[in-house]
C-alpha positions as CSV (number, residue, x, y, z in Angstrom):
1,M,-6.3,-8.9,-5.7
2,A,-4.9,-6.7,-3.3
3,N,-6.4,-4.1,-1.1
4,V,-5.1,-0.3,-1.9
5,T,-5.9,2.4,0.2
6,F,-5.2,5.9,-0.3
7,K,-4.9,8.8,2.3
8,T,-6.8,11.2,0.3
9,D,-6.8,14.2,2.6
10,E,-3.0,14.0,2.7
11,C,-2.4,13.5,-1.2
12,K,-0.9,16.4,-2.6
13,G,-1.6,15.1,-6.6
14,C,1.9,14.8,-7.5
15,G,1.0,11.9,-10.0
16,L,4.3,10.0,-9.5
17,C,1.9,7.1,-8.5
18,V,0.0,7.3,-11.8
19,Q,3.3,7.1,-13.5
20,A,4.5,4.1,-11.7
21,C,1.4,1.6,-12.0
22,P,2.1,-0.8,-14.7
23,Q,-1.6,-1.7,-15.0
24,K,-2.5,2.0,-15.6
25,I,-5.2,1.7,-13.0
26,V,-4.1,4.9,-10.8
27,S,-5.5,8.2,-11.8
28,L,-5.8,11.5,-9.9
29,G,-9.5,12.3,-9.2
30,E,-11.2,14.5,-11.7
31,H,-14.2,15.6,-9.9
32,K,-12.7,15.3,-6.4
33,I,-10.6,17.9,-4.4
34,N,-9.3,17.3,-1.0
35,A,-8.9,19.8,2.0
36,K,-5.6,20.9,0.9
37,G,-7.1,21.9,-2.7
38,F,-5.4,19.0,-4.5
39,R,-6.9,16.4,-6.7
40,P,-6.2,13.2,-4.7
41,A,-5.2,9.8,-6.5
42,G,-7.2,6.7,-6.4
43,I,-7.5,3.4,-8.2
44,T,-9.9,3.0,-11.1
45,D,-10.1,-0.8,-11.2
46,T,-9.5,-2.6,-8.1
47,E,-9.9,-6.0,-9.7
48,A,-6.8,-5.3,-12.2
49,C,-4.5,-4.3,-9.4
50,I,-1.7,-6.9,-9.2
51,G,-0.4,-5.7,-5.4
52,C,3.1,-4.6,-6.9
53,A,3.1,-1.5,-4.7
54,F,4.8,0.4,-7.0
55,C,2.3,3.2,-6.5
56,A,3.1,3.1,-2.4
57,M,7.1,3.0,-3.2
58,M,6.8,6.1,-5.6
59,C,4.5,8.1,-2.9
60,P,6.9,10.9,-1.8
61,D,4.3,11.5,1.2
62,A,3.7,7.9,2.0
63,V,-0.3,8.2,1.6
64,I,-0.6,4.7,-0.3
65,T,-0.9,1.3,1.4
66,V,-1.1,-2.1,-0.5
67,E,-1.8,-5.0,1.3
68,K,-2.0,-8.4,-0.4
């Protein structure tokens, strides 16, 4: 299992990480809005994460960290 962290206050909600996730466990927050007015991304099921770091590689703002 991998440990994935998002800097939610810096996320601009572009959705590139959502599209990159092969497990389909990354999503944009439906009920949360960050300080910049965007819906930040997050993990819906941490147990299903395989630690591939595709989400982190796709993030243009480097707000995602994946640790195995």
